[in-house]
C-alpha positions as CSV (number, residue, x, y, z in Angstrom):
1,M,15.7,18.4,5.5
2,K,13.2,17.1,2.8
3,T,10.9,14.8,3.7
4,A,8.0,12.3,2.3
5,F,5.4,10.3,3.6
6,L,5.2,7.0,3.4
7,F,1.7,5.4,3.9
8,S,1.3,1.4,4.9
9,G,-0.5,-1.0,2.6
10,Q,-2.4,-4.4,3.6
11,G,-1.2,-6.8,5.5
12,A,0.1,-4.3,7.3
13,Q,-3.2,-4.8,9.6
14,Y,-3.2,-5.9,13.0
15,P,-6.0,-5.7,16.2
16,K,-6.0,-2.7,18.2
17,M,-3.8,-0.2,15.7
18,G,-4.5,2.8,16.4
19,E,-5.8,1.5,19.8
20,E,-4.2,3.8,22.0
21,L,-3.6,7.6,19.9
22,Y,-7.4,7.1,19.5
23,H,-7.5,7.5,23.3
24,Q,-5.5,10.8,23.9
25,E,-5.8,12.5,20.3
26,A,-9.6,13.6,19.5
27,I,-8.2,13.7,15.7
28,V,-7.9,10.1,15.7
29,R,-11.1,9.4,17.3
30,E,-13.1,12.4,14.8
31,T,-11.3,10.0,11.8
32,F,-12.5,6.9,13.5
33,E,-16.1,8.9,13.3
34,Q,-16.5,9.6,9.7
35,A,-15.1,6.7,8.7
36,S,-18.2,5.1,11.2
37,T,-20.6,7.2,9.9
38,I,-20.2,6.6,6.1
39,L,-19.5,3.1,5.7
40,G,-22.3,1.7,8.3
41,Y,-20.4,0.6,10.7
42,D,-18.2,1.3,13.6
43,M,-14.2,1.6,12.4
44,A,-13.0,0.9,15.9
45,E,-14.7,-1.8,17.1
46,L,-13.2,-3.5,13.6
47,C,-9.6,-2.3,14.4
48,F,-9.6,-2.4,18.1
49,T,-11.4,-5.8,18.9
50,E,-10.8,-9.5,17.6
51,N,-12.8,-10.3,15.0
52,E,-12.3,-12.2,11.7
53,R,-13.7,-9.1,9.4
54,L,-10.0,-7.1,9.6
55,N,-8.2,-9.7,7.3
56,Q,-10.7,-9.6,4.8
57,T,-10.0,-7.9,2.1
58,E,-13.2,-5.1,2.1
59,Y,-12.9,-3.7,5.7
60,T,-9.2,-4.2,5.7
61,Q,-8.6,-1.2,3.1
62,P,-10.8,1.2,4.6
63,A,-9.7,0.2,8.1
64,I,-5.9,1.0,7.1
65,L,-7.3,3.9,5.6
66,T,-8.7,5.7,8.5
67,V,-5.8,4.6,10.7
68,S,-3.1,6.2,8.7
69,T,-5.3,8.9,8.1
70,A,-5.9,9.9,11.5
71,F,-2.2,9.6,12.4
72,W,-1.7,11.8,9.4
73,R,-3.4,13.7,10.4
74,L,-1.6,14.1,13.9
75,L,1.6,15.2,12.1
76,D,-0.5,17.9,9.8
77,A,-1.6,19.5,12.9
78,Q,1.8,19.7,13.9
79,E,2.5,21.8,10.5
80,I,4.8,18.8,10.0
81,K,4.0,18.7,5.9
82,A,5.5,17.0,3.5
83,D,7.7,17.4,-0.1
84,A,6.3,14.3,-1.6
85,V,3.8,11.0,-0.8
86,A,3.8,7.6,-1.7
87,G,1.7,4.4,-0.7
88,L,2.1,1.3,-0.8
89,S,-0.5,-0.1,-3.4
90,L,-3.6,0.8,-1.3
91,G,-1.2,3.1,0.8
92,E,-1.3,5.2,-1.9
93,Y,-4.9,6.1,-1.1
94,T,-3.9,7.9,2.0
95,A,-1.1,9.2,-0.1
96,L,-3.8,10.8,-2.2
97,V,-5.7,12.2,1.1
98,A,-1.8,13.7,2.7
99,S,-1.9,15.4,-1.2
100,G,-5.0,17.2,-1.2
101,A,-6.4,15.2,-4.3
102,L,-9.0,13.1,-2.5
103,D,-11.5,14.2,0.7
104,F,-10.7,11.5,3.3
105,Q,-14.9,10.3,3.3
106,T,-14.2,9.7,-0.7
107,A,-11.3,8.3,-0.3
108,V,-12.6,5.4,2.4
109,A,-16.0,4.8,0.8
110,L,-14.1,4.0,-2.3
111,V,-11.7,1.6,-0.7
112,Q,-14.2,0.0,1.0
113,K,-15.6,-1.1,-3.2
114,R,-12.0,-1.7,-4.6
115,G,-11.6,-4.2,-1.8
116,R,-14.9,-5.7,-2.5
117,Y,-14.2,-5.9,-6.2
118,M,-10.3,-7.4,-5.0
119,A,-12.1,-9.9,-3.1
120,S,-14.7,-11.0,-5.9
121,A,-12.2,-10.6,-8.8
122,A,-10.1,-13.4,-7.6
123,P,-11.9,-15.8,-4.7
124,A,-9.4,-17.2,-2.2
125,G,-7.7,-20.6,-3.8
126,V,-7.4,-19.4,-7.1
127,G,-4.1,-18.2,-6.9
128,K,-1.1,-17.1,-4.2
129,M,1.7,-14.7,-4.2
130,V,4.9,-15.8,-3.2
131,A,8.0,-13.4,-2.0
132,V,11.6,-14.5,-3.7
133,M,14.1,-13.6,-1.8
134,N,17.7,-12.7,-3.5
135,T,16.8,-13.0,-7.2
136,P,18.1,-11.1,-9.7
137,A,14.9,-8.9,-11.2
138,E,15.6,-9.9,-15.2
139,T,15.5,-13.5,-14.1
140,I,12.7,-13.8,-12.0
141,E,10.8,-11.6,-15.6
142,E,12.3,-14.8,-17.4
143,I,10.9,-17.3,-15.7
144,C,7.4,-15.5,-15.3
145,K,7.5,-15.4,-18.6
146,E,8.7,-19.0,-19.2
147,A,6.2,-20.0,-16.4
148,S,3.8,-18.7,-18.3
149,Q,2.6,-21.6,-20.4
150,A,1.0,-22.9,-17.1
151,G,-1.5,-20.3,-16.5
152,I,-1.0,-16.5,-15.3
153,V,2.1,-15.2,-14.0
154,T,4.3,-12.1,-13.2
155,P,5.7,-9.8,-10.6
156,A,3.9,-8.1,-8.2
157,N,5.9,-6.1,-5.9
158,Y,9.2,-4.7,-6.5
159,N,9.4,-4.5,-2.4
160,T,13.3,-4.2,-2.5
161,P,16.0,-5.4,-4.8
162,Q,16.3,-8.3,-2.6
163,Q,12.4,-9.2,-2.6
164,I,10.3,-9.5,-5.2
165,V,7.0,-10.8,-5.2
166,I,5.2,-12.8,-7.9
167,G,1.6,-13.3,-7.9
168,G,-1.2,-15.3,-10.3
169,E,-3.0,-18.5,-10.9
170,A,-1.3,-21.0,-8.8
171,P,-0.6,-23.9,-10.9
172,A,1.8,-21.1,-12.8
173,V,3.2,-19.8,-9.8
174,D,4.2,-23.1,-8.6
175,K,5.8,-23.7,-12.2
176,A,7.7,-20.5,-11.3
177,V,9.3,-21.2,-8.2
178,E,10.4,-24.6,-9.4
179,L,12.3,-23.2,-12.3
180,L,13.6,-20.1,-9.8
181,Q,15.2,-23.1,-7.5
182,A,16.3,-24.4,-11.3
183,A,18.1,-21.3,-11.7
184,G,19.8,-20.9,-8.2
185,T,17.0,-18.7,-5.9
186,K,17.7,-20.6,-2.8
187,R,14.6,-19.0,-1.0
188,V,10.9,-18.6,-1.7
189,I,8.5,-17.0,1.1
190,P,4.4,-18.4,0.5
191,L,2.2,-14.9,1.4
192,N,-0.5,-15.0,2.7
193,V,-3.0,-13.1,1.1
194,S,-6.6,-13.1,0.0
195,G,-5.7,-13.0,-3.4
196,P,-3.0,-12.7,-6.1
197,F,-3.0,-8.8,-6.2
198,H,-0.6,-6.4,-8.5
199,T,-2.0,-9.4,-11.4
200,A,-4.0,-9.6,-14.6
201,L,-6.4,-12.1,-12.6
202,L,-7.6,-8.5,-11.2
203,E,-8.8,-7.0,-14.6
204,P,-11.9,-7.0,-13.7
205,A,-12.0,-5.6,-10.0
206,S,-10.1,-2.9,-12.2
207,Q,-12.4,-2.5,-14.6
208,Q,-15.1,-1.9,-12.2
209,L,-12.8,0.3,-10.0
210,A,-12.7,2.4,-13.8
211,Q,-16.3,3.2,-13.2
212,E,-16.0,4.0,-9.8
213,L,-13.4,6.4,-10.1
214,A,-15.0,8.1,-13.7
215,Q,-17.5,9.5,-10.6
216,I,-14.9,11.1,-8.3
217,T,-13.7,14.5,-8.9
218,F,-9.6,15.0,-7.4
219,D,-8.8,18.4,-6.8
220,E,-5.6,20.0,-7.5
221,L,-2.8,17.9,-5.9
222,Q,-0.6,20.1,-3.5
223,V,2.4,17.8,-3.2
224,P,4.1,15.1,-5.5
225,V,2.6,12.0,-5.6
226,I,4.6,9.0,-6.6
227,S,2.4,6.5,-8.6
228,N,2.6,2.3,-7.7
229,T,2.5,2.0,-11.5
230,T,4.7,4.2,-12.7
231,A,7.2,4.9,-10.3
232,Q,6.8,8.6,-11.0
233,P,5.5,11.5,-9.7
234,M,1.7,11.5,-11.3
235,Q,0.3,14.0,-13.2
236,Q,-3.5,15.4,-12.6
237,D,-4.9,14.2,-15.3
238,Q,-3.5,10.7,-15.0
239,I,-4.4,9.8,-11.5
240,K,-8.0,7.8,-12.9
241,E,-5.8,5.8,-15.3
242,L,-2.6,4.8,-12.9
243,L,-6.2,4.1,-10.4
244,T,-7.2,2.3,-12.5
245,L,-4.0,0.2,-13.4
246,Q,-2.6,0.4,-10.0
247,V,-4.7,-2.4,-9.2
248,K,-3.8,-4.9,-11.8
249,S,0.0,-3.4,-12.1
250,P,3.7,-4.2,-10.1
251,V,4.0,-2.1,-7.7
252,R,7.6,-0.8,-7.9
253,F,8.6,0.4,-4.4
254,Y,11.7,0.4,-4.7
255,E,12.2,2.4,-8.1
256,S,9.3,5.0,-6.2
257,I,12.5,5.3,-3.6
258,A,14.8,6.3,-6.4
259,T,12.3,8.7,-7.6
260,L,12.1,10.4,-4.0
261,K,15.8,10.9,-3.6
262,Q,16.3,12.2,-6.9
263,L,13.7,15.1,-6.6
264,G,15.8,15.7,-2.8
265,I,14.4,13.8,-0.3
266,Q,16.5,13.1,2.8
267,Q,14.3,11.7,5.8
268,V,10.9,9.6,4.8
269,I,8.1,9.1,7.8
270,E,6.5,5.4,7.6
271,I,2.5,6.2,8.9
272,G,0.4,3.5,9.4
273,P,-0.2,0.3,10.8
274,G,3.1,-1.6,11.1
275,K,6.6,-1.0,10.2
276,V,7.0,-2.9,7.0
277,L,8.1,0.1,4.1
278,S,10.6,1.1,6.9
279,G,12.1,-2.5,7.2
280,F,12.6,-1.8,3.2
281,M,14.2,1.4,3.5
282,K,16.7,-0.3,5.5
283,K,17.5,-2.4,2.4
284,I,16.4,0.1,-0.2
285,D,19.3,3.1,0.7
286,K,20.4,3.3,4.4
287,E,21.1,6.9,3.6
288,I,17.6,8.4,3.9
289,Q,16.9,8.7,7.1
290,T,13.3,7.1,8.6
291,A,10.8,7.2,11.5
292,R,7.6,6.1,12.0
293,V,4.2,6.7,13.7
294,E,2.5,4.2,14.7
295,D,1.5,4.9,18.7
296,S,2.3,7.2,21.0
297,Q,6.3,6.3,21.3
298,T,6.8,6.7,17.6
299,L,4.5,9.8,17.6
300,A,6.9,11.2,19.7
301,D,10.1,10.0,18.3
302,T,8.8,11.9,15.2
303,L,8.0,15.2,16.4
304,A,11.3,15.5,18.6
305,R,12.1,15.7,14.9
306,F,11.3,18.5,13.6
307,N,11.2,20.9,17.2
């Protein structure tokens, strides 16, 4: 059975994520220690204690990458391999680690910078994001164009056909919500995020990220990585350009799942904190089997599928 790994994105974090497997598995502890050495602070303390930093983008991103990589390494040690990988936004960096294109130490330093750039590009209060439920993508796109007279507003995440997130400058997002409701949208959910990610407001972060990426060498991809930006497998010579675009472009998640299906994928394993992607899968394609690795129970359940 062909298998894809899906890696968690920002927003999936919670206190104590990874703690159980950290105490049980040496590979997990080693991964946390590697992150602590590179970043100069205690990753276990960040993830396992109640603190405000875990929800600050420059800390959230390395924390999720560390937890997700540690869990992926558990599967890898059991010789469980993916036929393709993908991640939601930040999760794309863990996917690149799992593909062999990027080593973990480089990735964790890079996403710390990515988090800083994203936080400074759109300071709190400038923008907002809203999930629009049960409204056709074409309707949302047209209304965002209309509302753009009030400022920047565009689709930011195509999560499932029933849930598309829009983001941008607060007045323009409010205008889009008003127009959507007038057009018949019954449900919109304001999101508690630190900035309007995956919109043109992140252009400064994109430019700063491009400078960092220019200094990094990516190894040959060992498995296909589905790009958030194109919903197609990344080509080796596109990696830097796609990561530069990704931060300011919409995440095409449900189209990425359609691509995985075209590649023959029959089951996906969500790796990392939370079960957001498993929830999306139920809405996108019930034919694809879904498993998770988040703690000892989900790890045991997933390993049982391969024994």
